[in-house]
C-alpha positions as CSV (number, residue, x, y, z in Angstrom):
1,M,0.0,0.0,0.0
2,A,2.8,2.4,0.9
3,A,4.6,1.6,-2.3
4,L,1.5,2.2,-4.3
5,L,1.0,5.6,-2.7
6,G,4.7,6.3,-3.4
7,L,4.1,5.6,-7.1
8,V,1.1,7.9,-7.2
9,L,3.1,10.6,-5.5
10,G,5.9,10.1,-8.0
11,A,3.5,10.4,-10.9
12,L,2.1,13.6,-9.5
13,L,5.6,15.0,-9.0
14,G,6.5,13.8,-12.5
15,A,3.6,15.7,-14.0
16,A,4.7,18.8,-12.1
17,Q,8.2,18.2,-13.4
18,Y,7.0,17.9,-17.0
19,Y,5.0,21.2,-16.6
20,L,7.9,23.1,-15.2
21,L,10.5,21.8,-17.7
22,S,8.3,22.3,-20.7
23,T,6.7,25.6,-19.6
24,Y,9.5,27.5,-18.0
25,L,12.6,25.9,-19.6
26,G,11.1,25.2,-23.0
27,L,12.3,21.6,-23.1
28,D,10.6,19.3,-25.6
29,P,10.9,15.6,-24.6
30,S,9.9,14.5,-28.1
31,A,12.8,16.4,-29.7
32,R,15.6,15.2,-27.6
33,P,15.9,11.5,-26.5
34,E,17.8,12.4,-23.3
35,Y,14.9,14.7,-22.3
36,A,12.4,11.9,-23.0
37,A,14.4,9.5,-20.6
38,L,14.4,12.2,-18.0
39,F,10.6,12.8,-18.3
40,A,9.8,9.0,-18.3
41,G,12.3,7.6,-15.8
42,G,12.4,10.4,-13.2
43,P,8.8,9.9,-11.8
44,V,9.2,6.1,-11.7
45,V,12.5,6.2,-9.8
46,L,11.2,8.9,-7.5
47,G,8.0,7.0,-6.9
48,L,9.9,3.8,-6.0
49,V,12.1,5.7,-3.6
50,V,9.2,7.4,-1.9
51,G,7.3,4.1,-1.7
52,V,10.2,2.2,-0.1
53,L,10.8,5.0,2.4
54,A,7.0,5.0,3.3
55,A,7.0,1.2,3.7
56,L,10.0,1.3,6.0
57,L,8.3,4.0,8.1
58,C,5.0,2.1,8.3
59,R,6.9,-1.0,9.3
60,R,8.7,0.7,12.1
61,R,5.6,2.2,13.7
62,R,2.2,0.8,12.7
63,P,-0.9,2.4,14.3
64,G,-1.7,0.8,17.5
65,A,1.5,-1.3,17.5
66,P,4.2,-0.8,20.2
67,A,7.4,0.9,19.2
68,A,10.6,-1.2,18.8
69,D,11.9,0.1,22.1
70,D,8.6,-0.3,24.0
71,D,8.9,-2.3,27.1
72,S,5.4,-3.6,26.9
73,A,6.4,-6.3,24.4
74,D,8.9,-7.6,27.0
75,A,6.3,-7.4,29.7
76,A,3.7,-9.4,27.9
77,E,2.8,-12.7,29.6
78,P,3.8,-16.0,28.0
79,E,1.3,-18.1,26.2
80,H,0.6,-20.4,29.1
81,A,0.6,-17.7,31.8
82,S,-2.9,-18.6,33.1
83,A,-2.0,-22.3,33.5
84,L,1.2,-21.3,35.3
85,R,-0.8,-19.1,37.7
86,L,-3.2,-21.9,38.5
87,L,-0.3,-24.3,39.1
88,A,1.3,-21.7,41.4
89,L,-2.0,-21.4,43.3
90,L,-2.2,-25.2,43.8
91,Q,1.4,-25.3,44.9
92,E,0.9,-22.4,47.3
93,E,-2.3,-23.9,48.9
94,G,-1.6,-27.6,48.7
95,R,2.0,-28.2,47.8
96,L,0.8,-30.1,44.7
97,I,4.0,-29.9,42.8
98,D,6.0,-31.1,45.8
99,F,3.7,-34.1,46.1
100,L,3.7,-35.0,42.4
101,T,7.5,-34.7,42.1
102,E,8.2,-36.7,45.3
103,D,9.2,-40.3,45.0
104,V,6.5,-42.0,47.1
105,G,8.0,-45.5,46.5
106,P,9.7,-45.7,49.9
107,Y,6.6,-44.8,51.8
108,S,3.8,-47.1,52.8
109,D,0.2,-46.9,51.5
110,E,-0.9,-45.5,54.9
111,Q,1.7,-42.7,54.8
112,V,0.8,-41.8,51.2
113,G,-2.9,-41.9,52.1
114,A,-2.4,-39.6,55.1
115,A,-0.4,-37.1,53.1
116,T,-2.9,-37.2,50.2
117,R,-5.8,-36.3,52.4
118,S,-4.3,-33.0,53.4
119,I,-3.2,-32.2,49.9
120,H,-6.6,-33.1,48.5
121,E,-8.4,-30.7,50.9
122,S,-6.1,-27.8,50.2
123,C,-6.0,-28.2,46.4
124,A,-9.8,-28.7,46.2
125,K,-10.3,-25.5,48.1
126,A,-7.9,-23.6,45.9
127,L,-9.5,-25.0,42.7
128,R,-13.1,-24.1,43.9
129,E,-11.9,-20.5,44.5
130,A,-10.2,-20.2,41.1
131,V,-12.5,-22.1,38.7
132,S,-16.2,-22.8,38.7
133,L,-16.9,-26.2,37.1
134,E,-20.1,-28.0,36.0
135,P,-20.6,-31.5,34.6
136,I,-21.1,-31.7,30.8
137,L,-23.7,-34.5,31.1
138,A,-26.0,-34.7,34.1
139,G,-26.4,-38.0,35.8
140,A,-24.5,-40.5,37.9
141,E,-21.7,-42.6,36.6
142,D,-22.7,-46.0,35.2
143,A,-26.2,-44.7,34.5
144,D,-27.9,-45.0,31.1
145,V,-27.6,-41.8,29.0
146,T,-28.7,-40.8,25.5
147,V,-26.4,-38.7,23.2
148,E,-28.6,-36.7,20.9
149,P,-27.8,-35.6,17.3
150,G,-25.7,-32.5,16.9
151,F,-23.6,-33.2,20.0
152,D,-20.1,-31.7,20.3
153,P,-17.4,-34.4,19.8
154,A,-15.0,-32.3,21.8
155,A,-17.3,-32.3,24.8
156,I,-18.7,-35.9,24.5
157,R,-16.3,-38.7,23.7
158,L,-17.9,-41.9,22.4
159,T,-16.2,-45.2,23.1
160,G,-17.0,-48.9,22.6
161,N,-19.1,-50.1,19.6
162,V,-19.9,-46.8,17.8
163,S,-21.7,-47.2,14.5
164,G,-24.5,-45.5,12.7
165,E,-25.9,-42.1,13.4
166,P,-27.1,-40.5,16.7
167,P,-29.0,-40.7,18.9
168,F,-26.7,-43.1,20.8
169,T,-27.6,-44.9,24.0
170,G,-24.9,-46.0,26.3
171,V,-23.5,-46.0,29.8
172,L,-22.1,-42.8,31.4
173,R,-18.6,-43.5,32.4
174,H,-17.6,-40.0,33.3
175,P,-19.8,-36.8,33.2
176,G,-17.0,-34.6,32.0
177,W,-16.3,-31.1,33.3
178,R,-16.8,-27.6,31.8
179,A,-15.3,-24.5,33.3
180,T,-17.9,-21.7,33.6
181,T,-15.8,-19.0,35.3
182,V,-12.1,-18.6,35.9
183,T,-10.8,-16.2,38.6
184,L,-7.1,-16.4,39.0
185,P,-5.2,-14.2,41.4
186,S,-2.9,-11.6,39.8
187,R,0.8,-12.0,40.1
188,A,1.9,-8.6,38.9
189,G,5.6,-8.0,39.0
190,I,6.4,-11.7,39.3
191,D,8.1,-13.7,36.6
192,P,5.2,-15.9,35.3
193,H,7.6,-18.9,35.0
194,V,8.4,-18.7,38.8
195,V,5.7,-21.1,40.0
196,A,7.0,-21.3,43.5
197,A,9.8,-19.2,44.9
198,A,12.7,-20.9,46.7
199,E,12.7,-20.4,50.4
200,V,15.9,-19.7,52.3
201,E,15.9,-19.3,56.1
202,I,18.6,-17.1,57.5
203,A,20.0,-18.1,60.9
């Protein structure tokens, strides 16, 4: 677009050039070949130069785009910032990362069960405060359910002997979950990749 505008501007300048040279200097481009080249090539070259310069300027600063030295680009959150905030919340409330990365092999089932109860309570509380969930299909597990035509394959996964067209009748193995609201605490000023800060106790 900028190059096109540059060509148009070059054509206008070329017309002005033709008028000035022919009117005030009395030059006839048809009589002298060098004059004809000047009249023909000048506007094209000028238009290309103007177009390239305009394109470079538009590329450096587009309307609404941050400048090259704008710190807001560096301050933008990474793609998975929301997931990292939720993970940080579960770690802060229930030490979920510590539990999942711990080698529980040396511990007895009773010890693992006792630790899991506390982690379950804390993480469940944090999850309820951050995300509101509802089942995709109502009903208890192992109950009969009918999947009507037009269902969303991303929300309802069919397994077993699937053939023909819906409606399908089967057994509900899991009701699924859908997030209705998400309210994650802000972590302004903290590196999003820092899920849990290291703790050092000074004696």
